[in-house]
N, C-alpha and C positions, 0 to 999 in steps of 0.2 A: 282172061284168067291169070296169065303170067304177070300182068300189071298189078292185079289185086294181091297176088302172092308177094310181090316185091314190097308193096305198100304195107302189108301186114308184117313182113319181116322187119322193115324199117321202124314201124311203130313199136314192135316188141323190143327191138334193139335200143331205141330211145328210152323206153321205160326201164330196161335192165340197166343201162348206163346212168340213168337219172338216180337210181337208188344204189349205185355202186359206191365204193369208198371215194372219198373226196381227194383233192389234190394236195400233194406234199412235195417239197423240194428242199434239199439241203445244200447250202452254199458254204464251202469251207474257206477260211482265210488262214493259209499256212503260216503266215508271218506272225499273226497274233494268237493262233490256236483257238479262235472263236468260230463256231459253226452256227450259221443262221438257218433256222428252220422256218420255212414258209408253208403256211397251212391255208387252204381255201376250202371252206365247207359249203355244203348245199343249203344249210340253214343255221340259225343261231342255236347253240347248244353247248354241251360239255365235251371237252377234249382232254384226254389223258396222254401225257408224254412220258415215255419211259426210255432210259438209256441203259443198255446192257453192255458189259464188257465181253471179252472173248470167251469167258467161262459161263456166259449167260447169267451172270449175277447182276442184279439191279444196282447201278451206281448212282442213279438219279431218277426221281419220279415226281411229277407234279400234275395237278388237275387244274385246267383253266375253264371257267364257266362263262356262260353268256357270250360266246364268240362265234362269229361266222367265218372269220379269217384273222390271221395274225402273222407277224414276223417276229421270231423270238431268238435272241442270241444265247448260245450255250458255250460256256468257257471251259475248254478242255485242259487249260494250263494246270499243272499240278497233278494231272492224271498220268498213268503209265502210257507210254507209246504202245500202239497196237490197234487191233480191230474192235470197233464198237458197233452196236446196232441201235438205231433210233426208231422207236415205235410210237406212232400216233394212233389213238383209238377214239372213235366217235360212235354215234349210234348206228352208223352205216357200215362199220367194220374197222379193219386195221390197215395202216400204211406202214411198211417196213423199209428202212434204207440202211445199208451198211456203210460205214465210213472208216477210213484208216487215218489214225492220228499219229503224227510224227512230231516229236518235240523240236521246237525251233532252236537251232543252235545259232547263237549270236556270234558272228565273226567280226572282230574289230582290229583296227590298225592304229597304233599309238606312236606318235613321233614328237620328239622334243628337239628344237633347233635354237642355237644361240644366234641372235640377230647381229650380224657383223657391223652394220652401220649404226646400231643403237647400243651404246655401252650399258652393260648390265641388264639387258632385256632378253627374254627367252620366249619362244613361241611353242605352245603345246597344242597339237592337233590330234583329234580322235575321230575316226570314221568307223561306222558299223552298219549292219543290216537290220537293226532292231532298236531296242531301247535298253540301256544298261546304266548302272551307277558305277562311277569310278571314284577312287579315293586318290587325291593328289597330295603327296608329301614332298616338301622341299627341305633339304638338309645342307648345313654348311660343312666345311672341311673337318670339323670336330664331331660331325654327326649329330649336332644339335638341331632339333626340329625348328625350322624357321616359319613354316606355313603348312597347314593341313586343311583340306576341304573336300567334301563330296560334291561331285558334279553329275548331273543326269545327262547322258548323251543319247540323243535320238537322231540317227543319221550322221550329221557332221557337227563337230564342236571344235572351236579354236579360242584360245585365250593367250594374251601376251602378259607375262609376269615381269614387273619392273623390280629388279633386285639391285639397282644401282647403288643404293645406300648400304648394302651388305658388304662388310669388310671380311673377306674370306678368300683363301687361295683356290678354293674349288666350291662348286655348287653341284648337288646331286638331286635329281628328280626321281621320285619313286611313284609309279602309278599302278594301282591295284584294281583289277576289274572284278566283276561279279563272281567269276570262277576262282578267284584267288591268284590268278596269274599276275606276276609282278614284272613290270617293265622299269628298268633302272638305267638312267642316263646321267653321266657325270661330265662336268666341264671344269 
């Protein structure tokens, strides 16, 4: 009798779980601000994805049809930092997961050095924890612009500038990052 009762309970549990909502997981990437949503359904069908902000306002919604599973990236860059709710709905029900988005702050270090053994050569190095664009401006002693260029820095960047042919009593490097911060070094 006890054995039959356990078998009946297991059979009912399997049936209940078989028709319960499907699997969802959210994998954040704090560096890029991209959240990967992993969905594994019980069968092919329609899945609605909705992202709500902390005020429960819809900030994004889409419907994907004819899928049994997917991995989909959602880019939170450009959104306000805060709490968000990701909702997946299929014919079996809803899956809800809350995420906390923090804006990635890129921290960078910029350094300019005059190469002592190389006349007129300068080394610019930039190191950061993300990707940013910097503007490099080089001026002579009269503040005339000798060189300007944008560089994309991802992780580490280094470049040697050969200013051997420039006749000037001083050289000034001006490096401007994404935030508008100016690093100025004169030799």
